[in-house]
C-alpha positions as CSV (number, residue, x, y, z in Angstrom):
1,M,0.0,0.0,0.0
2,S,3.1,2.2,0.0
3,S,2.3,4.6,-2.9
4,E,-1.3,3.7,-3.7
5,Q,-4.3,5.5,-2.2
6,P,-6.2,3.5,0.5
7,T,-9.5,2.1,-0.5
8,S,-11.1,2.7,2.9
9,Y,-10.5,4.2,6.3
10,E,-10.6,0.7,7.7
11,A,-7.9,-0.6,5.2
12,A,-5.7,2.4,6.0
13,S,-6.1,1.9,9.7
14,A,-5.3,-1.8,9.4
15,R,-2.1,-0.9,7.4
16,I,-1.1,1.6,10.1
17,E,-1.4,-1.1,12.7
18,E,0.8,-3.4,10.5
19,I,3.4,-0.7,10.2
20,V,3.4,0.0,14.0
21,R,3.8,-3.8,14.7
22,R,6.7,-4.0,12.2
23,L,8.4,-0.9,13.7
24,D,7.9,-2.2,17.2
25,S,9.4,-5.5,16.3
26,G,12.8,-3.9,15.9
27,E,13.5,-6.1,12.9
28,A,13.2,-3.4,10.2
29,G,16.5,-2.0,8.9
30,L,17.1,1.7,8.5
31,R,15.8,2.1,4.9
32,E,12.7,0.0,5.7
33,T,12.1,2.0,8.8
34,L,12.2,5.3,6.9
35,E,9.9,3.9,4.2
36,L,7.4,2.6,6.8
37,V,7.4,5.9,8.7
38,A,6.8,7.9,5.5
39,E,4.0,5.5,4.5
40,G,2.5,5.7,8.0
41,R,2.6,9.5,7.9
42,R,0.8,9.5,4.6
43,L,-1.9,7.1,5.9
44,V,-2.4,9.0,9.1
45,E,-2.9,12.3,7.1
46,W,-5.3,10.5,4.7
47,C,-7.3,9.1,7.7
48,A,-7.4,12.5,9.3
49,G,-8.8,13.9,6.1
50,E,-11.4,11.2,6.0
51,L,-12.5,11.8,9.6
52,E,-12.7,15.5,9.0
53,A,-14.9,14.9,5.9
54,V,-17.2,12.6,7.9
55,G,-17.4,15.2,10.7
56,R,-18.4,17.9,8.2
57,G,-21.0,15.6,6.8
58,L,-22.4,14.9,10.3
59,E,-22.5,18.6,11.1
60,E,-24.4,19.3,7.8
61,L,-26.9,16.6,8.7
62,R,-27.5,18.1,12.2
63,L,-28.0,21.5,10.7
64,E,-30.5,20.1,8.1
65,E,-32.3,18.4,10.9
66,L,-32.4,21.6,13.0
67,V,-33.8,23.5,10.0
68,A,-36.4,20.9,9.4
69,R,-37.5,21.0,13.1
70,L,-37.7,24.8,13.0
71,E,-39.7,24.7,9.8
72,R,-42.1,22.3,11.5
73,G,-42.4,24.6,14.5
74,E,-40.7,22.2,16.9
75,A,-38.3,23.3,19.6
76,P,-34.7,22.4,18.9
77,E,-33.2,19.6,21.0
78,R,-30.5,20.4,23.6
């Protein structure tokens, strides 16, 4: 998965766990360690972007729900 885009948050998360296990094992050489760290960083950044997008989507849904409630004359939930 080193240069390819992850197919899902779950796949990226699983790969990050694999990378951490490999790094924790102490068996990776210097070059492999550098490659794994770079790949891990890319995956973490990608996952953060995915979480941010989901968060924005949830916020939009909550706003849409609030507007619908207000249009129906219902009091907003607290």
